[in-house]
N, C-alpha and C positions, 0 to 999 in steps of 0.2 A: 209788512210794509218796507222795514229796513233792508231786508234781503233784496227786494225789488229795486230800491235805490242803489244798492251796491252793484247789482248787474247793470243798470244803466250807466253807472259812473265808468264802466269799462268800454262803453260805446264811443267811438270816435265822434267828435262834433260833426264831422262831415256826413254822418249817417242821420242826423236830427231831421225832424220834419220841417224845420225852418229852412233847410237848404233846398234849392232848386235841383231837380234831377238833372244829370249831365246831358242825357239825350233822350228823346222820345223814341217809342218803338218804330216809329216812321221817320224817314229821312226828310230833310227839308226840301229835297228836289225828287229826282227819280234814281232808281238803281237798275242798271241793265247788265244782263249776262253778256259777256263779250268773249271773243277768242280771235287768235291770230297764229300764223305759222311761224315756226322757227326752226330751221334745219329739218324740215319734214315733220315735225311734231306740232301738235295744237297746243298752245298755251291759253289757258282760260282764267277769266277774272270777273270781277264786277266793277262796273263804272258807275260811281256816284256823281250826279250832276245837281247843282243848285238851280234855283229858279231863274237866275240871270240868262241872257241869251249869249253872252261871251264871259268867260271867266278864267282865272288862274287854275292851276290843277297840281296835285301831288301824286307822285308814285310811292307806294308803300312796300318795302321788301321784307318779306318774312325772315324768320331765323331758320337754322339748320333743322330739317325735318318738319318745320313749321308750314302753316298754310296761311292762306288770305283772311282768315277769321283770327287766328292766334288764341292762346289760352284766355278764358273768360270773355271771349269775343272782343279782346282789346282792339284789333283793327277795324272790326265792323263799327264799334262804339265810336272810335276816333273818326272814321270816315264820315259817319252820319253827323257827327258834331261839326265837322270841318264844312259840311255843306251849309250849315246854319250861318256860317261866316262868310259864305258867298264863293267859296272855291270848290272845285270838283277833286275827285279822288279816284285812283285807280289801284284797286287791290287784285293781286294776281297770285297764282301758284307757279313756282318754278317747274320747268319740265322734270317729270318723275315724282312729283309731289301733288297732293291735293287732287283737284279735278283735271289738272293738265295730263297730257299723254307723256309716256315714257316710264322707264324702270329706274327705281331709285339707285340701284347698284351702278348705273351709268353716271349718276350725278357727280359733278365736280363744282367747286367754287367759281372756277373760271366760266363754267357753263351757266352758273346762277347769274354772274355778272353780265354775261351776254343776254340772258333772258330780261334782266332789269333794264339794259340799254335798249332792247326791243320794246319794252313797256313804254319807255319814253318816247321812242319814235311812234309808237301806236297813238299816244296822246297828242304828239305834234301833228299827226294826220288828221285830227279831229277839227272841223271848222269852227266849232264853238269854243275850243280851248285857245287861250291866249299863249301862243308858243314862246313869247317873250317872258312869260311869268310861270316858270315851272320850278316845283320843289321836289325834294327827295327825302325820304324818311326810312331808316333801316333799323331793325330790332335784332339785337344779339349778332349771330353771323351775318344777318342782313345788314348790320352796321357796317361789317367788313366789305359786303358787296357795295353799299352805297358809297363807301370811301373810294373804292375803286372807280366807280362811275363818275363821281364827282371830280376825280383827279383828270378825267378826260373831258368832262362837260363843265367849262368854265362859265358857261351862259346860264347855269341854274341860279335862280334868284336866292335860294338858301337850301341848306341841308340840316337835318335833325337826325341825330344818332341816340337810339334808346339802347342802354346796356350793351355798347357794341364790343365786339371781340377784337383785341388789338394784335394778338399773336395767335394765330390759328394753330401753328406747329406746337407751340408751348401747351396750349389748351388740350390738344389731342394727346400729348405725352402724359399729361396729368390724369387723363380719364382712361387710357387704354388699359386693358386687362390681359392676363396671359392667354385667356381663352381666344381673345379677338386676334392676337398676334399669331396664334397657333393656326386658327382658321384662316387668316389671310394667307399664311405660308402654304397651306395645304390646298385651299380651294380657290384662292384669288378673291376672296370677300370675307368680310367679318360682320357679325350681327351688331345692330345697334338700334335699341328702342323699337324693335318691330321691324326695322329696315335691314337691308344689306348694304355695306359700304364697299365700294370697289377699289381696286389697285390704283386706279387713275387719281382719286381723291387723295389716297395717301401719298402719291408720288409728287403731287403739286404743293403739298403743304410747306415744304421749306422755302418755296419761291414766293410765298403770299406774305406781303408786308403792307397792310392797310395804312398804317400810320404814315409810312413814306408816301403812299399815293395821295391821302387826303391833304397832305402839305402842298400839293401842286394845285388844289382848288383855291381860287382868290377870293371867294365869297364867305358869307357869314355862316357860322356853324353853332348849333345848340346840342349840348350833351345832356342827357338825362340818365341818372343812374340811382339805384336803390342802395342804401347803406348795407343791407343784409343780403346782398345778392349772392346766392349759394353757387351760382354757376360761372359767372364772370365777375371777378373781383372789382370794386370801384376803381382800383388802380388803374384799369384798363382805359377808363374814360380820362384819368389823369395823364396817361400817355398820350392820348389824342389831344388833349388841351395843351400839353407841353410843346408838341410839334406845330400845332395850329397858331400858337402865340409866337412862335419863332419865324413865322412867315414874313417875307419882306413886305413892305407897303405902310403898314401902321395907320390906315385910314379906317373909317367906319365900316367899310365892306369886309375887312379882314378880321371883324370882331369874332370872338368866341365866348360863349356863355355856358355855365354848367349848372343844372338844376339837380341838386341832390335831395332825394326823397328818404327821409328818415324812416328806417325799419322796413323798407320796401324790399320785396323779393325780386328775382331776376326779371319776370315778366309782369311785375305789378300786380300780383293776383290779389288785389282787394280794392273794393269800390273807391275809397278815398285816394289810394295810390293811383289808381287809373285816372281819377278826375284830375289829380295834380298834374300828371304828365300830359294829358290830352289837352286840358285848357291851356297850359303853359306853351305847349307846342302850337296850338291854334293861334295865340298871341304872336308867337314868333314868325310863322308864316305870314300872317296878316300885316305885320310890321314890314317884312321885306317885299311883299307883294305891292305894298303902297296903294 
């Protein structure tokens, strides 16, 4: 008996039977496979819609090599939860990733930014979506993507960045290996997690400055980061917060808040961590959609 009690003591309270599940297996509305064309390639995604006839909506931007589901089905769970709050969600795969067309060796961050912009335009074309109430969410390198998009889309209601990359060049320098350098020199591509990275991606890295771009966005931003992020240190979110706090204006619309998840990994790979960031994000979007 004492051994059983000891094991239970290690289980976070969020796992207890008294807690309501974050999401059901079914969405509160409908889930539709969708696609559209960008520069001759088909981009594919899932459009989650709530029961309402007209609603706000959010575009979710995956991380580098990520997809519209993300580890632990993080994006899927979040999208289904958000529909219970009354807003729609578009999850999509960048060109060269997931179910979308294209070869990953041709992927660039600027290309992913263009894909995210096209996702927003697709949402705006839907008659059931309130185009005056749109939000953007980015995870990891998707946070860099979202920062760039938000810098040009001042009409967005709000933006959420989960464990966002603040300096792509610095991150790449920390992770590169001698093998990758040699492969890039000899063949024009380098291996990365089962993918091939091309020269165009490497060439653009010095020019990517997402913190400077997000500073142009005049709306509210929520940052979420795990304290034990092994891929992107929490200091990255602090960099975003610093530039966002320095924006001119000083009114409620330029507010920035940060949610720190104690012990959480880069992509929140535990149920209680997922619950924390998803619920907090849902509250944030609901607040600014009004």
